C-alpha positions in Angstrom: 61.3 -30.4 -45.1 60.2 -26.8 -43.3 56.5 -25.7 -43.3 57.4 -23.3 -45.3 59.9 -24.9 -47.9 57.0 -27.2 -47.8 54.6 -25.0 -49.1 56.3 -23.8 -51.5 56.8 -27.2 -53.2 52.7 -27.5 -52.8 52.4 -24.5 -54.8 55.0 -24.7 -57.1 53.5 -28.1 -58.0 49.9 -27.0 -58.0 50.5 -24.4 -60.3 52.5 -26.4 -62.6 50.1 -29.5 -63.1 46.7 -27.0 -62.9 44.1 -28.6 -64.8 44.6 -25.7 -67.9 48.0 -26.9 -68.3 47.0 -30.9 -67.9 44.0 -30.7 -70.2 45.7 -28.5 -72.9 48.8 -30.9 -73.2 46.6 -34.3 -73.6 44.0 -31.8 -75.9 47.0 -31.0 -78.2 48.2 -35.2 -78.8 44.9 -36.4 -79.0 44.7 -36.4 -82.7 48.2 -39.0 -82.8 45.7 -42.1 -82.5 44.4 -41.2 -85.7 46.6 -41.0 -88.9 48.0 -37.0 -90.0 49.2 -36.3 -86.5 50.9 -34.1 -85.9 49.7 -32.2 -89.1 46.7 -32.7 -87.0 47.5 -31.6 -83.6 46.0 -27.3 -84.6 42.9 -29.4 -84.0 43.8 -29.9 -81.0 44.8 -26.6 -80.6 41.5 -25.0 -81.2 40.1 -27.3 -78.6 42.2 -26.0 -76.4 41.5 -22.8 -77.2 37.8 -23.2 -76.0 38.0 -26.1 -73.6 40.8 -24.3 -71.7 41.9 -20.6 -72.9 38.9 -19.2 -72.7 37.2 -20.2 -69.3 40.5 -19.4 -67.8 40.2 -16.5 -69.0 37.1 -15.7 -68.1 37.6 -17.2 -64.0 40.7 -14.6 -64.4 38.2 -12.3 -65.2 36.3 -12.8 -62.3 39.3 -12.9 -59.9 39.9 -9.2 -60.9 36.4 -8.2 -60.5 35.9 -9.8 -56.9 33.6 -12.4 -58.0 35.6 -15.8 -57.9 37.9 -15.7 -55.0 41.3 -16.9 -57.2 42.2 -18.8 -60.4 41.3 -22.6 -58.9 38.3 -21.0 -57.7 38.8 -22.5 -54.5 35.0 -21.4 -53.0 33.0 -24.4 -53.3 30.2 -21.8 -53.5 32.1 -20.0 -56.5 32.5 -23.5 -58.3 28.7 -24.4 -59.8 28.6 -21.3 -61.6 32.1 -21.1 -63.4 31.2 -24.7 -63.9 28.9 -24.6 -66.0 30.3 -21.5 -67.9 33.2 -23.8 -69.0 30.4 -26.7 -70.2 28.8 -23.9 -72.3 32.3 -22.6 -73.5 33.8 -26.8 -73.5 29.9 -27.3 -75.8 30.4 -24.3 -78.1 34.1 -26.1 -79.2 33.1 -28.5 -80.1 30.5 -27.8 -82.5 33.2 -25.7 -84.3 34.6 -29.0 -84.4 32.3 -30.7 -85.3 31.6 -28.1 -88.0 35.5 -27.6 -89.5 35.7 -31.7 -89.3 38.3 -32.2 -86.6 39.4 -35.8 -86.4 37.0 -37.8 -84.2 39.7 -38.6 -81.4 39.7 -34.9 -80.8 35.9 -34.9 -80.6 35.9 -37.9 -78.2 38.9 -36.5 -75.9 36.6 -33.3 -75.8 32.9 -35.3 -74.8 34.9 -37.2 -72.2 36.1 -33.8 -70.7 32.3 -32.7 -70.7 31.3 -35.3 -69.1 33.7 -35.3 -66.3 33.2 -31.7 -65.7 29.3 -32.3 -65.4 30.3 -34.8 -63.4 33.1 -32.3 -61.0 30.0 -29.8 -61.3 27.0 -31.4 -59.8 29.4 -32.9 -56.7 30.6 -29.3 -56.2 27.1 -28.6 -55.5 27.5 -30.2 -52.1 31.2 -31.0 -52.1 34.6 -29.3 -52.6 35.9 -32.1 -55.0 39.2 -32.2 -56.2 39.6 -30.9 -60.2 43.3 -30.8 -59.5 43.3 -34.8 -58.9 41.0 -35.7 -61.2 42.5 -33.7 -64.3 46.0 -35.0 -63.4 45.1 -38.8 -62.8 42.8 -38.2 -66.3 46.0 -36.9 -68.0 48.5 -39.0 -67.1 46.5 -42.4 -67.1 45.1 -41.3 -71.3 48.8 -40.3 -72.0 49.6 -43.9 -70.6 47.3 -45.5 -72.5 47.8 -43.4 -75.8 52.0 -43.6 -75.1 52.6 -46.8 -73.6 53.6 -48.9 -70.6 56.7 -46.9 -70.5 55.2 -43.6 -69.8 53.5 -45.5 -66.4 56.2 -43.6 -63.8 53.6 -40.4 -65.2 51.1 -41.9 -62.7 53.3 -41.0 -59.9 52.3 -37.4 -60.5 48.9 -38.1 -59.5 49.6 -38.6 -55.5 51.9 -35.6 -56.1 49.3 -33.5 -57.1 47.2 -34.6 -54.5 49.5 -34.4 -52.3 50.3 -30.2 -53.0 46.6 -29.8 -52.4 45.9 -30.9 -49.2 49.1 -29.5 -47.7 47.7 -26.1 -49.1 44.9 -27.1 -47.3 42.7 -26.5 -50.4 41.1 -30.1 -49.9 40.7 -32.9 -47.7 42.3 -36.2 -48.3 38.9 -37.7 -49.5 38.4 -34.8 -51.9 41.4 -35.8 -54.0 40.4 -39.7 -53.3 37.4 -38.8 -55.0 38.7 -36.3 -57.7 41.5 -38.8 -58.8 38.9 -41.9 -59.0 36.4 -39.4 -61.0 39.5 -38.5 -63.4 41.2 -41.6 -63.3 38.3 -44.1 -63.9 35.2 -42.5 -64.5 36.7 -40.0 -67.7 39.4 -42.1 -68.9 36.5 -44.6 -69.1 34.3 -42.5 -71.2 37.3 -41.2 -72.9 38.3 -45.2 -73.7 34.5 -46.3 -74.7 34.2 -43.2 -77.0 37.5 -43.4 -78.6 36.7 -47.0 -79.1 33.3 -46.5 -80.9 34.0 -43.1 -83.0 37.6 -44.0 -83.5 38.8 -47.5 -84.2 36.4 -49.3 -85.7 37.2 -47.0 -88.8 
């Protein structure tokens, strides 16, 4: 594969499986562990608005104003305030979801994402950990846990996304591995623990 073709493939993977897309899909299906789904999917859509769409809209505005380099926030120095803004939007969405009595599975998912974003924000203060790797690892791990072992092939997306970020020189191998560990390990474990605590005893 030529360098140009490789970069085109890597760019396509990076864009298709960017955090906004993978986390949005996860949120839409988050109520599936409780009764009432798919009728309760709209609660997931509300979460998508605050967790994905509003932060992305703000980032795009900052890009247009020249305050952020691109919608992936490639410059590590720009990441902390952007991630802080994302946390504020997440917490606002969480308050609304609580007010409208959203399913506890949706609340658990949003809380886990808040935890993951906070960890990434802290690490990003001194090291450019990969958010792409974190989100795809979290999304695919949760999908397998929710949908069953037949969905294990989804985990192949993790090395594919990690490869794309390294090829595009957005991250080092260590940074994508660390991102995948945080997303697939820390954030997924937090989600599972919250699900056990908030949903399954009922």
